[in-house]
N, CA and C atoms as a LAMMPS dump frame, in Angstrom:
ITEM: TIMESTEP
0
ITEM: NUMBER OF ATOMS
192
ITEM: BOX BOUNDS ff ff ff
-5.0000000000000000e+02 5.0000000000000000e+02
-5.0000000000000000e+02 5.0000000000000000e+02
-5.0000000000000000e+02 5.0000000000000000e+02
ITEM: ATOMS id mol type element x y z
1 1 1 N -261.245 -177.414 -232.719
2 1 2 C -260.374 -177.882 -231.669
3 1 3 C -260.457 -179.413 -231.619
4 2 1 N -259.334 -180.12 -231.619
5 2 2 C -259.348 -181.584 -231.534
6 2 3 C -259.898 -182.06 -230.189
7 3 1 N -260.528 -183.206 -230.214
8 3 2 C -261.051 -183.804 -228.983
9 3 3 C -260.5 -185.213 -228.836
10 4 1 N -260.565 -185.741 -227.622
11 4 2 C -260.112 -187.105 -227.348
12 4 3 C -261.012 -187.706 -226.282
13 5 1 N -261.253 -189.001 -226.42
14 5 2 C -262.019 -189.713 -225.395
15 5 3 C -261.057 -190.157 -224.297
16 6 1 N -261.596 -190.655 -223.196
17 6 2 C -260.741 -191.187 -222.134
18 6 3 C -259.92 -192.364 -222.652
19 7 1 N -260.522 -193.176 -223.531
20 7 2 C -259.782 -194.305 -224.108
21 7 3 C -258.61 -193.8 -224.944
22 8 1 N -258.831 -192.712 -225.709
23 8 2 C -257.744 -192.131 -226.503
24 8 3 C -256.611 -191.651 -225.602
25 9 1 N -256.973 -191.011 -224.501
26 9 2 C -255.958 -190.522 -223.564
27 9 3 C -255.184 -191.672 -222.929
28 10 1 N -255.896 -192.727 -222.563
29 10 2 C -255.231 -193.898 -221.982
30 10 3 C -254.276 -194.516 -222.992
31 11 1 N -254.693 -194.579 -224.252
32 11 2 C -253.816 -195.104 -225.3
33 11 3 C -252.541 -194.28 -225.405
34 12 1 N -252.704 -192.968 -225.374
35 12 2 C -251.547 -192.081 -225.502
36 12 3 C -250.586 -192.26 -224.33
37 13 1 N -251.135 -192.425 -223.133
38 13 2 C -250.304 -192.573 -221.937
39 13 3 C -249.61 -193.928 -221.913
40 14 1 N -250.345 -194.978 -222.258
41 14 2 C -249.821 -196.337 -222.143
42 14 3 C -249.278 -196.893 -223.456
43 15 1 N -249.457 -196.149 -224.539
44 15 2 C -248.956 -196.618 -225.824
45 15 3 C -249.665 -197.853 -226.331
46 16 1 N -250.92 -198.023 -225.988
47 16 2 C -251.687 -199.197 -226.392
48 16 3 C -252.929 -198.764 -227.149
49 17 1 N -253.409 -199.655 -227.99
50 17 2 C -254.694 -199.439 -228.644
51 17 3 C -255.762 -200.146 -227.831
52 18 1 N -256.832 -199.455 -227.559
53 18 2 C -257.974 -200.078 -226.894
54 18 3 C -258.805 -200.751 -227.98
55 19 1 N -259 -202.033 -227.864
56 19 2 C -259.742 -202.779 -228.872
57 19 3 C -261.021 -203.304 -228.241
58 20 1 N -262.129 -203.045 -228.903
59 20 2 C -263.405 -203.578 -228.448
60 20 3 C -263.505 -205.021 -228.915
61 21 1 N -263.765 -205.949 -228.004
62 21 2 C -263.869 -207.346 -228.425
63 21 3 C -265.057 -207.526 -229.362
64 22 1 N -264.944 -208.429 -230.325
65 22 2 C -266.051 -208.646 -231.252
66 22 3 C -267.25 -209.254 -230.538
67 23 1 N -268.419 -209.001 -231.081
68 23 2 C -269.639 -209.592 -230.532
69 23 3 C -269.604 -211.098 -230.781
70 24 1 N -270.184 -211.873 -229.881
71 24 2 C -270.212 -213.319 -230.101
72 24 3 C -271.047 -213.646 -231.337
73 25 1 N -270.704 -214.728 -231.987
74 25 2 C -271.453 -215.131 -233.173
75 25 3 C -272.759 -215.782 -232.766
76 26 1 N -273.779 -215.576 -233.571
77 26 2 C -275.081 -216.192 -233.362
78 26 3 C -275.394 -217.008 -234.607
79 27 1 N -275.704 -218.264 -234.413
80 27 2 C -276.071 -219.129 -235.532
81 27 3 C -277.586 -219.24 -235.546
82 28 1 N -278.196 -218.847 -236.666
83 28 2 C -279.645 -218.94 -236.812
84 28 3 C -279.926 -220.06 -237.806
85 29 1 N -280.569 -221.106 -237.317
86 29 2 C -280.928 -222.265 -238.128
87 29 3 C -282.326 -222.013 -238.689
88 30 1 N -282.42 -221.738 -239.992
89 30 2 C -283.696 -221.357 -240.603
90 30 3 C -284.39 -222.523 -241.305
91 31 1 N -283.899 -223.723 -241.08
92 31 2 C -284.49 -224.884 -241.759
93 31 3 C -285.897 -225.166 -241.253
94 32 1 N -286.665 -225.843 -242.094
95 32 2 C -288.053 -226.174 -241.785
96 32 3 C -288.204 -227.651 -241.446
97 33 1 N -289.313 -227.957 -240.765
98 33 2 C -289.799 -229.31 -240.505
99 33 3 C -288.779 -230.414 -240.43
100 34 1 N -288.87 -231.353 -241.427
101 34 2 C -288.023 -232.544 -241.358
102 34 3 C -286.545 -232.226 -241.563
103 35 1 N -286.214 -231.086 -242.165
104 35 2 C -284.805 -230.694 -242.27
105 35 3 C -284.236 -230.476 -240.87
106 36 1 N -284.974 -229.749 -240.048
107 36 2 C -284.525 -229.462 -238.688
108 36 3 C -284.603 -230.71 -237.821
109 37 1 N -285.64 -231.527 -238.046
110 37 2 C -285.79 -232.767 -237.281
111 37 3 C -284.619 -233.722 -237.519
112 38 1 N -283.965 -233.605 -238.671
113 38 2 C -282.832 -234.476 -238.989
114 38 3 C -281.646 -234.213 -238.072
115 39 1 N -281.629 -233.077 -237.417
116 39 2 C -280.556 -232.778 -236.473
117 39 3 C -280.313 -231.292 -236.367
118 40 1 N -280.491 -230.74 -235.168
119 40 2 C -280.246 -229.313 -234.978
120 40 3 C -278.753 -228.989 -235.043
121 41 1 N -278.445 -227.742 -235.283
122 41 2 C -277.06 -227.273 -235.299
123 41 3 C -276.664 -226.952 -233.86
124 42 1 N -275.565 -227.543 -233.391
125 42 2 C -275.097 -227.288 -232.026
126 42 3 C -274.876 -225.793 -231.81
127 43 1 N -275.45 -225.273 -230.764
128 43 2 C -275.284 -223.864 -230.431
129 43 3 C -276.141 -222.924 -231.245
130 44 1 N -276.938 -223.467 -232.156
131 44 2 C -277.769 -222.629 -233.012
132 44 3 C -279.118 -222.316 -232.387
133 45 1 N -279.745 -221.29 -232.916
134 45 2 C -281.097 -220.921 -232.52
135 45 3 C -282.006 -221.243 -233.687
136 46 1 N -283.021 -222.068 -233.445
137 46 2 C -283.932 -222.446 -234.519
138 46 3 C -284.995 -221.374 -234.701
139 47 1 N -285.05 -220.818 -235.899
140 47 2 C -286.058 -219.829 -236.259
141 47 3 C -286.393 -220.073 -237.72
142 48 1 N -287.495 -220.804 -237.984
143 48 2 C -287.84 -221.135 -239.365
144 48 3 C -287.919 -219.885 -240.248
145 49 1 N -287.453 -220.015 -241.468
146 49 2 C -287.356 -218.889 -242.385
147 49 3 C -288.646 -218.084 -242.522
148 50 1 N -289.824 -218.72 -242.629
149 50 2 C -291.044 -217.914 -242.766
150 50 3 C -291.338 -217.026 -241.549
151 51 1 N -290.735 -217.315 -240.407
152 51 2 C -291 -216.545 -239.183
153 51 3 C -289.904 -215.535 -238.857
154 52 1 N -288.866 -215.474 -239.679
155 52 2 C -287.689 -214.692 -239.304
156 52 3 C -287.98 -213.198 -239.178
157 53 1 N -288.761 -212.626 -240.088
158 53 2 C -289.041 -211.187 -239.993
159 53 3 C -289.802 -210.842 -238.722
160 54 1 N -290.714 -211.697 -238.335
161 54 2 C -291.554 -211.425 -237.169
162 54 3 C -290.811 -211.62 -235.85
163 55 1 N -289.821 -212.513 -235.812
164 55 2 C -289.205 -212.89 -234.537
165 55 3 C -287.706 -212.623 -234.436
166 56 1 N -287.095 -211.976 -235.418
167 56 2 C -285.641 -211.79 -235.393
168 56 3 C -285.191 -211.015 -234.154
169 57 1 N -286.031 -210.14 -233.624
170 57 2 C -285.677 -209.37 -232.433
171 57 3 C -285.587 -210.2 -231.169
172 58 1 N -286.057 -211.44 -231.208
173 58 2 C -286.03 -212.307 -230.031
174 58 3 C -284.7 -213.049 -229.883
175 59 1 N -283.858 -212.971 -230.9
176 59 2 C -282.574 -213.66 -230.857
177 59 3 C -281.595 -212.812 -230.061
178 60 1 N -280.774 -213.467 -229.239
179 60 2 C -279.805 -212.729 -228.431
180 60 3 C -278.859 -211.943 -229.33
181 61 1 N -278.361 -210.84 -228.807
182 61 2 C -277.481 -209.978 -229.589
183 61 3 C -276.174 -210.669 -229.903
184 62 1 N -275.634 -210.32 -231.053
185 62 2 C -274.371 -210.875 -231.5
186 62 3 C -274.262 -210.698 -232.993
187 63 1 N -273.264 -211.311 -233.561
188 63 2 C -273.089 -211.254 -234.996
189 63 3 C -273.858 -212.4 -235.605
190 64 1 N -274.786 -212.077 -236.468
191 64 2 C -275.607 -213.127 -237.095
192 64 3 C -274.987 -213.505 -238.421
């Protein structure tokens, strides 16, 4: 038996597609020491490459 979600039903009634907005982008700056000291990336999160596996869960959700 076919099933439909409430969003599917609303689409059928209103003739519209419900679109989930994309996740915000997350910029991870993995540069080390003097590379990062030369200037951070605006809006980026600094997480040096050697620490990324241990701390990646601390970055806010989004598209990396």
